[in-house]
C-alpha positions as CSV (number, residue, x, y, z in Angstrom):
1,M,23.7,-30.3,-18.2
2,V,20.1,-29.4,-18.9
3,N,18.2,-31.9,-21.0
4,R,17.7,-30.3,-24.4
5,E,14.1,-31.5,-24.5
6,H,13.4,-29.6,-21.3
7,K,10.9,-26.8,-21.9
8,D,11.2,-24.9,-18.7
9,R,10.9,-21.2,-19.0
10,L,14.2,-19.2,-19.1
11,F,13.2,-17.6,-15.8
12,K,12.8,-21.0,-14.1
13,M,16.1,-22.3,-15.7
14,I,18.0,-19.4,-14.1
15,F,16.2,-19.0,-10.7
16,G,14.6,-22.4,-10.1
17,R,17.6,-24.8,-10.2
18,P,19.0,-26.3,-6.9
19,E,22.6,-26.0,-8.2
20,H,22.1,-22.2,-8.5
21,R,20.4,-21.5,-5.2
22,E,22.6,-18.4,-4.8
23,W,20.8,-16.8,-7.7
24,T,17.4,-17.7,-6.2
25,L,18.6,-16.3,-2.8
26,S,19.7,-13.1,-4.6
27,L,16.2,-12.7,-6.1
28,Y,14.5,-13.4,-2.7
29,N,16.7,-10.8,-0.9
30,A,16.0,-8.2,-3.5
31,V,12.2,-8.7,-3.4
32,N,12.0,-8.9,0.4
33,G,14.7,-6.4,1.4
34,T,16.5,-9.2,3.4
35,D,20.2,-10.1,3.5
36,Y,20.3,-13.9,3.9
37,E,23.7,-15.4,3.0
38,D,23.3,-19.2,3.1
39,P,21.7,-20.5,-0.2
40,S,21.4,-24.0,1.3
41,C,18.6,-22.8,3.5
42,I,16.3,-22.7,0.4
43,E,13.9,-25.6,0.2
44,F,12.5,-25.9,-3.3
45,N,8.9,-27.2,-3.6
46,T,8.0,-26.1,-7.2
47,L,5.0,-27.9,-8.6
48,E,6.2,-30.3,-11.3
49,N,4.0,-32.0,-13.8
50,V,0.9,-30.1,-12.5
51,L,-0.9,-27.9,-15.0
52,F,-3.2,-25.0,-14.2
53,M,-4.7,-23.3,-17.2
54,G,-2.1,-24.9,-19.4
55,M,0.8,-23.6,-17.4
56,K,3.2,-25.0,-14.7
57,N,4.2,-23.2,-11.5
58,D,7.5,-21.5,-12.4
59,L,9.2,-21.4,-9.0
60,S,8.3,-21.9,-5.3
61,F,10.4,-22.5,-2.3
62,I,10.5,-22.2,1.5
63,L,13.0,-20.0,3.4
64,D,12.7,-19.1,7.1
65,C,9.0,-19.9,7.4
66,N,8.1,-18.0,4.2
67,L,6.6,-19.8,1.2
68,S,7.6,-17.8,-1.9
69,V,5.7,-18.5,-5.1
70,Y,7.2,-16.8,-8.2
71,E,5.9,-16.6,-11.7
72,H,7.2,-15.0,-14.9
73,Q,4.7,-13.4,-17.2
74,S,5.1,-11.8,-20.6
75,S,1.4,-10.5,-20.6
76,Y,-0.8,-8.9,-18.1
77,N,-3.3,-11.4,-16.5
78,P,-5.8,-10.2,-14.0
79,N,-6.7,-13.8,-13.1
80,L,-3.3,-14.5,-11.5
81,P,-4.6,-14.4,-7.9
82,V,-7.0,-17.3,-8.8
83,R,-4.1,-19.3,-10.2
84,F,-1.9,-18.6,-7.2
85,L,-4.8,-19.7,-4.9
86,M,-4.9,-23.0,-6.7
87,Y,-1.1,-23.3,-6.4
88,L,-1.2,-22.5,-2.7
89,G,-3.7,-25.3,-1.9
90,T,-1.5,-27.9,-3.7
91,L,1.7,-26.6,-2.2
92,W,0.4,-26.5,1.4
93,S,-1.1,-30.1,0.8
94,G,2.3,-31.4,-0.3
95,W,4.0,-29.7,2.7
96,L,1.5,-31.0,5.2
97,Y,1.3,-34.6,4.0
98,G,5.1,-34.7,3.5
99,S,5.6,-34.6,7.2
100,D,4.8,-37.4,9.6
101,D,4.1,-35.2,12.6
102,L,1.6,-32.7,11.1
103,D,-2.0,-33.6,11.5
104,I,-4.6,-31.1,10.2
105,Y,-7.3,-33.1,12.1
106,G,-5.5,-32.9,15.4
107,T,-6.1,-30.4,18.2
108,R,-2.7,-28.7,17.9
109,L,-2.6,-25.6,15.7
110,I,-0.2,-26.1,12.8
111,E,2.1,-23.2,12.0
112,L,2.1,-22.8,8.2
113,P,4.8,-21.2,6.0
114,V,3.6,-17.7,5.2
115,P,2.9,-17.3,1.4
116,R,4.2,-14.4,-0.7
117,F,3.2,-14.3,-4.3
118,V,5.2,-12.4,-6.9
119,V,4.9,-12.1,-10.7
120,F,7.9,-10.9,-12.7
121,Y,6.5,-9.2,-15.8
122,N,8.6,-8.5,-18.9
123,G,6.0,-8.1,-21.6
124,T,6.0,-5.4,-24.3
125,E,2.9,-3.7,-23.1
126,K,3.5,-0.7,-20.9
127,E,2.8,-1.6,-17.2
128,S,3.7,0.2,-14.0
129,E,6.8,-0.8,-12.1
130,E,4.8,-2.4,-9.4
131,M,1.1,-3.4,-9.2
132,V,-0.9,-5.3,-6.6
133,L,-3.6,-7.7,-7.9
134,R,-6.2,-8.9,-5.5
135,L,-8.4,-12.0,-5.5
136,S,-11.3,-9.9,-4.4
137,D,-11.2,-7.9,-7.6
138,A,-12.9,-11.0,-9.2
139,F,-15.8,-10.8,-6.8
140,P,-19.0,-8.9,-7.5
141,E,-18.4,-5.4,-6.4
142,A,-21.6,-5.0,-4.4
143,I,-20.7,-7.9,-2.0
144,R,-16.9,-7.8,-2.3
145,D,-16.4,-6.6,1.3
146,K,-18.4,-9.7,2.5
147,S,-15.7,-12.1,1.4
148,D,-14.0,-14.3,3.9
149,I,-10.8,-14.6,1.8
150,E,-8.3,-12.3,0.2
151,L,-5.1,-13.0,-1.7
152,K,-2.6,-10.5,-3.0
153,V,-0.1,-10.8,-5.8
154,T,2.6,-8.3,-6.4
155,M,3.5,-7.8,-10.0
156,L,7.0,-6.3,-10.6
157,N,8.0,-5.0,-14.0
158,V,11.5,-6.4,-14.8
159,N,11.9,-5.1,-18.3
160,S,15.3,-3.5,-18.8
161,G,15.4,0.0,-17.3
162,K,12.5,-0.7,-14.9
163,N,12.8,-1.3,-11.1
164,T,16.4,-0.3,-11.2
165,E,16.8,-0.6,-7.4
166,L,15.5,-4.2,-7.5
167,M,18.0,-4.9,-10.4
168,E,20.9,-3.5,-8.4
169,K,20.1,-5.8,-5.5
170,S,19.9,-8.9,-7.7
171,R,22.6,-9.1,-10.3
172,P,21.2,-12.3,-11.9
173,L,17.8,-10.6,-12.4
174,Y,19.5,-7.6,-14.1
175,E,21.4,-10.0,-16.4
176,Y,18.2,-11.9,-17.2
177,A,16.4,-8.6,-18.1
178,W,19.4,-7.6,-20.2
179,L,19.3,-10.8,-22.2
180,V,15.5,-10.7,-22.8
181,D,15.9,-7.0,-24.0
182,R,18.7,-7.9,-26.4
183,I,16.8,-10.9,-27.8
184,R,13.7,-8.7,-28.3
185,E,15.8,-6.1,-30.0
186,G,17.4,-8.7,-32.3
187,R,14.0,-10.1,-33.3
188,K,13.4,-6.8,-35.2
189,T,15.9,-7.7,-37.9
190,M,16.6,-11.5,-37.6
191,T,15.1,-14.8,-36.7
192,I,14.6,-15.7,-33.1
193,E,17.3,-18.4,-33.2
194,A,19.8,-15.8,-34.5
195,A,18.7,-13.3,-32.0
196,V,19.3,-15.7,-29.1
197,D,22.7,-16.6,-30.5
198,K,23.7,-13.0,-30.9
199,A,22.5,-12.0,-27.5
200,L,24.4,-14.8,-25.8
201,E,27.6,-13.9,-27.7
202,D,27.3,-10.2,-26.9
203,M,26.6,-10.9,-23.2
204,P,29.5,-9.5,-21.1
205,E,32.0,-12.0,-19.8
206,D,31.5,-11.0,-16.2
207,F,27.7,-11.8,-16.2
208,Q,27.1,-14.5,-13.5
209,I,24.6,-16.4,-15.7
210,K,26.6,-16.4,-18.9
211,T,28.6,-19.6,-18.4
212,F,25.5,-21.6,-17.5
213,L,23.5,-20.3,-20.5
214,M,26.4,-20.8,-23.0
215,E,26.9,-24.4,-21.8
216,N,23.2,-25.0,-22.2
217,R,22.6,-22.9,-25.3
218,G,20.3,-25.5,-26.9
219,A,18.1,-25.7,-23.9
220,V,18.0,-21.9,-23.6
221,K,17.0,-21.6,-27.3
222,M,14.3,-24.3,-26.9
223,S,13.0,-22.5,-23.8
224,I,12.8,-19.1,-25.6
225,L,11.2,-20.6,-28.7
226,T,8.6,-22.2,-26.5
227,E,7.9,-18.9,-24.8
228,Y,7.6,-17.1,-28.1
229,D,5.2,-19.8,-29.4
230,E,3.0,-19.4,-26.3
231,E,3.0,-15.6,-26.7
232,K,2.1,-15.9,-30.4
233,H,-0.6,-18.5,-29.7
234,M,-2.1,-16.2,-27.0
235,R,-2.1,-13.2,-29.3
236,L,-3.8,-15.2,-32.1
237,T,-6.3,-16.6,-29.7
238,R,-7.2,-13.1,-28.4
239,K,-7.4,-11.8,-31.9
240,Q,-9.6,-14.6,-33.0
241,S,-11.9,-14.1,-30.0
242,R,-12.2,-10.4,-30.8
243,E,-13.0,-11.1,-34.4
244,E,-15.5,-13.8,-33.5
245,G,-17.1,-11.4,-31.1
246,R,-17.3,-8.7,-33.7
247,E,-18.7,-11.1,-36.3
248,E,-21.3,-12.4,-33.8
249,G,-22.2,-8.8,-33.0
250,R,-22.7,-8.0,-36.7
251,K,-24.8,-11.1,-37.2
252,E,-27.0,-10.2,-34.2
253,G,-27.3,-6.6,-35.4
254,I,-28.4,-7.8,-38.9
255,D,-30.9,-10.2,-37.3
256,D,-32.3,-7.4,-35.2
257,L,-32.8,-5.1,-38.1
258,N,-34.4,-7.8,-40.2
259,S,-36.8,-8.5,-37.4
260,L,-37.6,-4.8,-37.0
261,N,-38.2,-4.3,-40.7
262,R,-40.6,-7.3,-40.8
263,W,-42.4,-6.0,-37.7
264,L,-42.8,-2.5,-39.2
265,I,-44.3,-4.0,-42.4
266,E,-46.7,-6.2,-40.4
267,Q,-47.7,-3.0,-38.5
268,G,-48.3,-1.1,-41.8
269,R,-45.6,1.4,-40.9
270,Q,-43.8,1.5,-44.2
271,E,-43.1,5.2,-43.8
272,D,-41.2,4.6,-40.5
273,L,-39.3,1.8,-42.3
274,I,-38.2,4.2,-45.0
275,R,-37.3,7.0,-42.6
276,S,-35.3,4.7,-40.3
277,A,-33.1,3.6,-43.2
278,M,-31.9,7.3,-43.4
279,D,-31.9,8.1,-39.7
280,N,-29.8,6.1,-37.3
281,N,-31.3,7.7,-34.2
282,L,-34.9,6.9,-35.4
283,Q,-33.8,3.4,-36.2
284,A,-32.4,2.9,-32.6
285,E,-35.7,4.3,-31.2
286,L,-37.8,1.9,-33.3
287,L,-35.6,-1.0,-32.2
288,E,-36.2,-0.2,-28.6
289,E,-40.0,0.1,-29.3
290,Y,-39.9,-3.3,-31.1
291,R,-38.0,-5.0,-28.2
292,R,-40.5,-3.6,-25.6
293,C,-43.4,-4.9,-27.6
294,R,-41.8,-8.3,-27.9
295,A,-40.7,-8.5,-24.2
């Protein structure tokens, strides 16, 4: 049973648990177009108790020399490549130092597990079914091509009705998307707790993930409540930031106009002062003149 104080994301609860490696393997095969059949070949190395930008790594594992790092996101974040780069350094370090026969200071080239970064997006904003984010997008455009490093992150839209071929290849992913969609729909008319309960009750009996979720209903509810709290906090933070920016802009605008008015009076240009109060274009021209004089 899952500890009811556990605050793992629902995505990680489903796809990141060793006892359900078959669901993880299903997701891996769907993303990579492979047909691996032995779930025991998956070696989990998810970062635990390590926070980057306030968030844990959702899921990472090694399979056949590939290091897959998966994240769930309910909002678009252009900085994900930076986060994945930070994850990769820690994951590679743990893999290297966890082996007695790997020496990064030695003369033998070490063969590293090949990283693959995937974000599973299920937010409410309309995003394309697939998008590639690049670390180089964060570099100054004029010298971007001079960079010695690149990192790509594939973002897949896993909202219900999106990427249907991917959903068909991974039944647990389809069921996860179905559940999130039902909870979101229920939130329109009921509390989130009630929406979770109703979605779980309405989930078809043949869904692979239903038994696990029903047995751990409390932990599922805690996970979803935590996710909604994070989304709400992020929305409020963005709103506050925008409002503070507008307020700062208004304050700076008022300060600029007051300085302009004092300058015009000092220059004996009362007529321009009066005209500028009625003509926004003239006011902008006078502001530019004032700034040039003060530069």
